[in-house]
N, C-alpha and C positions, 0 to 999 in steps of 0.2 A: 252554405253561400246563399244564392238568392233563393227565396222562398216566395212562390206565386201560386196563388189559389183562385178556385172559382168564386164568383160571389153573386147574391142576388140582386143585380144591378136595378137602380131607379131608372126608368125610362119615360120618355114623352108617349103619351096615349093619342097623339096627333100627329100629322104629316110633319116631316122634320124640317123641310125647306124653310118656313117661316120663321122657325125658332132657333136655328142655328147661328153662330156667330164665330169669328175667330177668336183665339186665345185674348184673355184680357189685355196683355201687355203689349200688344201690335195694334190696339185701336187708338185712333185719335178720338178727341172729344166730339168732334163732328160725326165721325162713324159710329160712335156709340149712340147717339141721338138718332141716326139713321136705322140702326138695328133695333132699337126701341120701339121707332114707328112701325116697324115691320109687323109686330105682334105683341099684344099685352103680356104674352108667354115668353117671348124671346128670352134666351138665357142671359143677355147681358143685363136685365134688370136684376139678376143674381150676382154675376161675376163683377159687374161694374157699377155698384149702388153708390158712387162718392163716398161720403161718409156716414150713409145711412146703412150701417150694416144689421141694424135691428130691423129695417124695413125689408132687407133682403131675406132675413130669417122668416119673417111674417109672411112673404110672399111664399117661401118655400113651402112652408106649412099649410098655407090655403091653396097651393097647387096640389100638394098630396091629398088633401081632404077632399078637394073637388073633383080627383081622379084626373087632372091633366097629366100628374106624373104618377106612374104605378110601379111597384116593386115587382120583380119576377117572382114567379111562383116557387123557385128553388135556384141554387147556384148554378152559374154558367161562366163559361169563358167565351169570348167573342173573337171571331176572325174579321177583321177590318181590311177592306182593300180600296185603294185609292187608283183611279186612273187619270192621268194628267200629262199633256203634252206628249204623247205616245209612250208613256212610262205606265208600270204599274207597280205599287208598293203594296205589301201584304204585312199586316201588323197583328198583334195580339192584345186584346184589352182584358184586363183581369186584375186581381187584387194582388198588390206587393207587400211583403212584410217590410215594415219600417225600421231599418236599422242604423246605428250611428256609423259614419264613415270609418272609424277606426275597426270595426268588426270585419272589413273588408267584403262584404256582401255587396254593397251599393257604392260605386265609385264616382266621385266629382271629376269634373275637368276644368272647372274654372271658379274663379274666386268671386265671392258674392259681397254685396253691400248692405247695410242693415235696413234701410228704409224699406224696399218691398217687402221684406219679411214681416214688418210691423203691421202694414197694411193687410196682407193675407192673412195673418194670424188674428187680427180683429174680426175679419170677415168669417174665418173657420169658428172662432169662439161663439159667434152669434149663430151661425147656420147648423154647426155640427157636421158638416158634409165637406166632401171631396167634390168640389163641382167641375173641375177640369181634370183631364187625364195628365199625369207627368209622363214624358216621353224618355224611354230607356232604349239602350243598345244591347242586344244579346247574342251569344254564339249559338250556333247548332240548331235555330229556331225555324228557319225557313221550310225545312223539308216537313217538318210536323204540321206547319200551317197549311202547306199544299196538300196535306193527306188528311185533312180535318174532314169529320164526317158531316153528314148533311145535318142541317138545322134550319130553323126558321130564320130567312134572310130578308132583311130589309134594304131595298135600292133607292137612293135618293142622291139629289145634285146639290152641289155647293159651289157657286159661282161656275168655273168653266170645269170643275172637277166632277167625275162620277163616282160615288161611294156604294159599297155593299156592306152590310153589317149583318154577320150570321152569329146566332146564339147557339152554343154547343152545350148541353146539361152536362153536369158532372158525371164522370165515367171513366172508362178505360183511357180515352183519348186525353183528357184532361189531367189524369195520373201521369200519363207520359209526358206531357208538356212540364208538369211540375217536376218530375225526375230529372228531365233533361236540363232545366235551368237550374236545377240545384247544383249541378256539377262546376258552376263558374259564377263569378261577379257579373252583374249588369252594370253599365256605365250610363250616368245620367246625361241624355242627349239635350234636353231642353226642360227646365224647371227646377234649377238648383235652389232658388230661393222658396219655391213652394215646398221642395223637399223637405228643407230644413224646418220650414214652418210647420209642415204637418208632422214631423218628427216631434218637434217641441209641443204641439197640441197634444199628440198622442200621450206624451208623458204627463202632461196636465191632468187629462181626464182618466188616464189609466184604463183598467180592463183586464181580464185574462189574457194568457199568452195567445190564445186563439180567437180573441174578441176583434169585431171589425175594426175598432178604433186603433188596432196595432197595424193595419194595413191602408195602403194609400190606392186610389185609382189610377192604374199605370197602362200605358200605351207601349209595347215593345216590338222592336224592329230587329231582325237580324242583320249584323254589320255587314253581310255578304249580298244584301237584297239588291239587285241591280236597280230597283227604283229608288234607293236610299240617296238623295240629293243634299249635299253640303255646300253652302255658298259662303265667300269671304264677306268680312265687315270690315269696312273702310274707317280710318280715323281723321279726326280734324283736331288739330292742336290750337287751343283757343288762345293761348299766351305761352310765352317762354323764351327761351334763347334760341336763336335760329339755328337751324341743323346745317352742317356743311359737309361737302364731298358728295361723292357720287358718280355714276356714268350718265353723262346726259344724253336723252333721247327727244326727238322732236315733237311728239303728240302723246295725248293720253292712250289711244289705241295701240301704238307702238309700245307704250309703257307696260300697259297689261300684258301685252304679248311676250315682252321680256322676261316678265315675273314667271311665266308658266314652268312649273316644275322645279323652280329655284328656290333655295332658301335666301329670300331676299325680300325687300320691300321697295315700293316705288314713292317717291315724294313730289309734291308740287308746292314751290313758293317762289315768289318774285317773278311769276310769269313762265317759269321753267321746271320741266320735268326731268327726274333724274332717279336712277335705279340704286339702291344701297345694297350691295352684297353683304350678307349677313353669315356668321359662323355658327352652326348649331343644327337642330333637327327639325324644328317647326318656327315657321318664320314669324308668326305673331309673338312667340315667346320671346325671340331674340330680339324683334323689333323694340319691344318694352324693355327687355334686359340691357341691351347695348345702345339704345337710342333715346326713348321716351323717358325712362327711369332717370337717366342723366340730366335730360332737359328739365324735369319736373323737381328733381332732388327729392324733398321730403314732402311736398306738396301731393295732396290727394288725386289720384288720377280722375276720379269722377268729378271733380270740380274743373279740370281742365281740358277734358276730351268730350268730343260728340262723335257719334256713330252714324254710319250710313252704309246701306248695301248698293247705293247708286253712285259710282265714282263721278260722274258728272255733277252731282249735287255736291260732292266734296270740293270740286274745283270751284264751282260757283260760290261756295262758301268762303274759300280764301279770296276770291275775286273781289267779293263784296266786303271784305274786311272783317268778317266774322270770325276769323282764324288766321294764324300766323303761317300754317302749313298744313297740307293734308298728307296722310300716308296710306299707301294702296297695297293690297295684298292679295295673292293668289289663293284659289280656295284652299283650305288647309288638307293636308295629307292625313286622313283618317287614321291610318295605321299607326302615324306617329302620334297623333293624339292619344290613341289607346295605348301606346307604350308608356307615354308620359303619365297617364291615370293609373296604370297599372303598378308604376314605380312609385305611387304615393304622392306624385307632384301635381300641381294645378297649373292651369294656363290663365292668361289675363282674361277679364270678362270680355264676352262678345267673340271668343275665339271661333266659335261655330254658329252657323244659322243653318238649320235643317229644314228644308222646304219639299213640298208643302206642309204646313203646320196641320194638325188634326182638328177639325171645327170642333168647338165646345158645344155642348148640349146633346151629344149621341148617347151619353150614359152618366150618371151620378153614382156616388158611393156614399153611403151614410155611415159615419164614423161613431157608431152605436157602441159602447162598453158592454152593452148587455147582450149583443148579438155575437154568436161564433160562427166563423167561417170554417168549412169542411177541410 
């Protein structure tokens, strides 16, 4: 099953606040410019280089040579805690063996599209590095993280969030973590495109079975962690046949309340809100299967759908004529998502949005086929 190892992480040798940024795929171009202006060493210079992939690779080499980035003296696992909105989430950062989905050790839960994979593969070929952690869900991890031994701990802030990152050298505790996680597969929470990209790159460059190139930088969270927050993503249908039927409701707040705990979706079109009851286990899966797929036929969903986490924005899109209908969802039932994934099925893109996302820049992993992990 899942194979998790300590790694000699590559880390910033300067305070983290000016050099961190959100993951590459949630940043607008304006935000990228803002983070670039914070520091000449901000991680977005590496993660969002436009099409200048070689420029990002050159910067990475220069930062290592100048000592702005330093590799740990030995392999470690890292306990990462995030405090936000009265909650605390505890994660593990480590190296995770890259394995094809059919091996059953790493499970996807969303379908992917080709474009983002090509961009990230070009960046990886240039830099030879895993620049941002991929996020996974695991079983039986939280008790181990709560019992982690003392180690060098760094405290920092990222926006309204408070973080700590504790480095635990390889030893009995890291061996226990590895043994526990080897009992079951892990589920990709965020980073399906990047996982597939890193696996493809690993196959390209090769390396022995224990080579660093056979592992990706991973952040793992226990599925039972009370700080694990998953949010819905609403959908805008840009064009297509009008959707009919449903239970009328008077307002957006009433609609969102009516969706709670139900296998159902909400719609907004022609100035009216309605609830569409659906048959099945996971609302987003049944919305696509029973409604959206029938509307679009053979047309590619990525060409006719837009996504937002803000339901009011979805309403504004319809009112402004940017789309013909909006679809609203309650937050997904994580247990149902896990069940679907473990059965080997996948859900539509943007089924889940885990929040808050870990900032990029805490740790890097060099995909060196000449270095072995313990």
